[in-house]
N, C-alpha and C positions, 0 to 999 in steps of 0.2 A: 840482364845487361846493366841496368841501373845499379843493382847490388854489387856487381863486379867493379863498376866504376867507383862506388863508394869505398869499398875495401882497398882498392888500389890507391885512392887518395889518402885513406887513413894510414896505409903503410908508408907512403911518402911523408905524411905528417910525423909519424913516429921517428923516421930517419932524421927529419929536420929537427925535431925536438931534441933528440939525442945529441945532435951536433951543436945546437945553440946552448944546451945546458952546461956543456964543458965538464960534466961529471958522469961517472958510471951509473947507469940506471939499475935499480935494485929489483930483485925478483919478488913478485907479488902473487900470493896464493889466496884463492877464494874457496870457502867451504860452506855449503848450505846445510844448516842444522834444521831439518824439517820439523822435528818435535818442538823446538823452541821458536820456530818461525824467525830465524835470523841467519844472515850470511856473514861469516867471519872473514874479515879482510886483514891479512898480515903482510908485512914487508920485511923480508929477510928474517922471518920467524918471529917478528915482534908485532904486537897488536897495533893496527892503525885505526880501524873503525869496524863497526858492524852495521849491516842493514837490518833493522828491526821491522818486520812486516806483520806482526800480530794485530788482529783487528781491534783489540782493546785500546790501541793507541789512537785510533780514528784516522791515522795516516801512516804511511811508512816513513821511517826516519833513519838517518845515519847517527848512531850513538853507541858508545862515546867516540870522541875523535881525539887523536894524539898528535903532537908535534913530532918532528924527526928525532928529538931527544926525549921522547916519551913523556912530555908534559901534557896533561889533560887540558884541552882548550875549550871544551864544552861544559856548561853548567851541569851539575849533578841533578838538582831538583827538576822534575819530581820523580825521575826514574831511579836515582841513587843519590839522595840528598847528602850534602857535605856540610860540615860545621861552618857557620859564618856566612853561608850563601843566602842571597835573597830568595824568597819563596812566592813571588808574584807570578802572574801569567802562567798557570800550570800547563797551558797548551804550547809553551815554548820548550820544545824537546829536541836537542841535538840540531841536526840540519834537516829541513823539510821543504816541501813545495806544495803550496795550496793557495787559496784566495778567500777573501772575506765576503764577497758578494757575487754569487753565481746564480742567476735567476732568483735573487733574493735570499738564497741560502748561504749561511756562514760556514765555510769550511775551515777557515783560519782559527777561529776561537773555540772550536769544539774540543772538549776534554771531559775527563771524569767529573769535573766540577760543575758541569751544566746539569741542573735538575731535570728529571724525566719530563716534567710538565712543560719544559721549554725546548725539548730535543727536536721538535718538528721544525724549528727555525734554523737548524744546523744540518750540514752535510758531512759525510765522511768518505774517505778514500780506502777502498778495500783491495788488497792485493789478490789478483787472480792466480798468478803463478810466477815462479822464477823460470824464465825461458831458457837461459843458457849462462854458463860460467866459463871463462877462459883465463887461465893463469898465464903469467909471463911478465916481462918488464913493462908491458902496457896491457894490464889485465882488463877484462871486459865482463860486465854483469848486465844482463838484459832481463827486464821484468815487465809484466803487464798488470794493470789495475783498473778499477772503475770508480768514478765519482758518483755517489748515490745520495738520494734523499732519505728521510726517516722511514719511508715505506719501501726502500730498496729499489726504487725506480732509478734507472741509469741516466745521468745527464751527459757524462763524458766517458769515453774510454781512453785510457792512458797507456802509452808504451814508452818506457824509459830505458836508456842505456847509460850506465856509469862506466867511465874509463878512468882507471887508477894508474898512476905512475909516480915515481919518486927517486930521489937520490939521497945522499947523506944529509943534505941541508934543506931539501924541499919535498913536500908531498903535494900531489895535484889530483883533484877530482874534477873531471869534466862530466857534466850532467846534460844529456840531450833528451828532452821530453816532448813527445808528440801527443796532443790532445785531439780527439775526434768526437764531434758532437753527435749524440744519439737523439737529440731533439734540438730545436732552435735554442741557443744559449747566449745570454748576455752577461759579460763580466762588467757589472756596473762599477763605475769609477769609485774606488774605495782605498782607504789608507793601508790596510793590512794585506800584504802580499809581497812578492810571489814566491821567490826563493828566500828562505830565512834561516837564521841560526841564532842560538842563544849561547853566549860565551861565558867562560869562567870568570869569577868575580874580579880577578886581577886585571882583566882587560876591559872592565867597566871604566868609564870616565869618573874622576873624583867629583863628588857633589856633597854639599853640606845641608841640603834641604830635601824633605820628602816631597815627591811630585805626584800629582793626581792625573790619571789618564782615563778618559771616558770613551767607550766604543759607540758604534752607531745605534746600539740598543739601549744606551743610557747606563750601561753597567760600568761602575767606577772601580778602577784598580789603583791602589796606592803602592808606589814604589818608594820604599823607605831609604833614606840616606844611611850609608854605612860608614862608620868611623873606622877606617882600616887603611893603614899606610901602604899596604901592598897594592891598593887599587891605583892604577896609573895609565889606563888605556887612552888612546887618542885616535881620531879618524883623520884621513887625508884622502881627497879625491883627485882624480886625474886633472881636474880643473883648478886645483889648489885650495879647495875649501877644507877647513880644518875644524876639528872638534864638533860642537853642536851645529856649526854653520854648514856641515855636510848634509844635514837632514833637509829633505825636500829640494835638493838640487840634482841636476843631471851630471853624468860623467860616464865614461866608458869603463872606468874601474874605480873601486874604493878600497882603501887599505885601513885595516884596524891593527894597531900595534901597541905593545907594552911589555914590560918585564914580568916574568914569573920565575921565581927561584933563581934570580940573577941571570936569566937567559932572555934575550929579546925575542919575543914571539911576533910574527907578522902573519896576518890573514888578509889576503886580497881576493875580492870577488870581481870577476872580469865579465863584462857583457860581450855579446857577439853582434857584429854589424847587421846580421840578417834577422835579429830579433825584432818583434813588434815593439815600437816605442823607443828604439835605440837612439841616443844613449839613455839608459834607464834613469829613473829617479831613485834616490837612495833613501830608504826608510831606516836610517841609521841612528839609533837612540843611545844616549850615553849610559843607560842602565844595562847595556849588554845585548840588546836586540840589534842584529846586523842583517839587513834585508835589502834586496833589489826588487823594486816594484815599478814596472813600466806601464801598468794598467790603471794606476790611481791618479791620472793626470789632472783631473779637475780639482782634487784635494790638494795636491802638491803645488799647483800653479795658482791657487786662490781663485779658481774659476776662469782663468784666462784660457785654459785648454779644456777640452772635453772629448774623451776617447770613446767610452761606452763600447768596448771591443766586443764584437758579435761573431758567432759562428752559426751558420745555418746547418740544419741537420745534414750530416754526411761530410761537412767541411772539417778540415784539420788545420792546426797551427803547431809549429815547432818552436820550442824555447831551448836555448843553448847557453850554459853558464860554466865558467871555470872558477874553481876555488883553489887558491894556492896557500899552503901553510908552510911557513919557513921558521927556522930557528937559528940563532947565532949571536954574535956580538952586536951586530947592527941590524936595523930594520931593512926590509926589502927596499932597494932604491927605485926611484921613478924610472930610471933607465931599464932596470931588470923587469919591472912590471910591464912597461911598454913593449919590451921584447916578447914577454910571455903573451901579452894581448895580441900582438901582431901575429905571433905563431898560431894562437887560437883562431884568429880571424881567417886563417888559410884552410881551416877544416871545412870541407864541403859536405854538409849533412842536410838532407831534405826529409 
């Protein structure tokens, strides 16, 4: 009965979304290539993104991701390096969902660059199976995965639904992820989480100095300044915070925008009112990391808040996020993002 209620609400949502978008919704097709461990997502026959779920990536990711006019919006490195791109943070791959400190294990920073002698401090997310694929103007991909330690012990089971939709000017990815604890689990307040993406260099913010970033293990990453006139990105939050000032502030949405090949690209991440820690903190860095992290409250508030989000064995939590990718002459307006956020808030998913 609950499942019937969910799909009836989802059907009404699709009707409502089509009416507010004012544009014809395009046909989306999903194809699972089991040999390559990836699901191809196309819109009107053109590549939109792929879900890569090979275990060598240490987490499933959406990569690459294209704008409505086929501009690449994700960084190529390390999966497909492109000339002139920064090569820091090899764990920043496409669009992903994980966390820096789960029972002391680092799921966020794990990558091929971590030496075997230190692997025991890191966790990975292994995809169990692609549960179902549904094509249409509101396509649906369901998958399951497990969050494991170095010895393959399971901390969390994950079930994720992706909803893909789009028109001539916008692409939308709704991600709904339910985590169920297989043991008592604490998401210790940490900076690096939860839904993240690494964008193409054009959407970085201009900078003239090399910056040093140190993680909780003392590992130093240098992000070098790039002298490139095509770099022109900027952030804007629902609360009016811009540029570097967006980092460590709350808001129910955050917009990253900039021009690439004379087209204005807009990427908005929208939080959902039912999410833990709503409105989320933004882990939005000028060098191209764009992330929503509701769980790192102690870090972002300079100790004024302390969440230490905990799931007892058998308990579940659901996280819902919307990513909007738009292209055109102008960036997405505040009015348009507010409308998309209001529309997203009406989805009832437990």
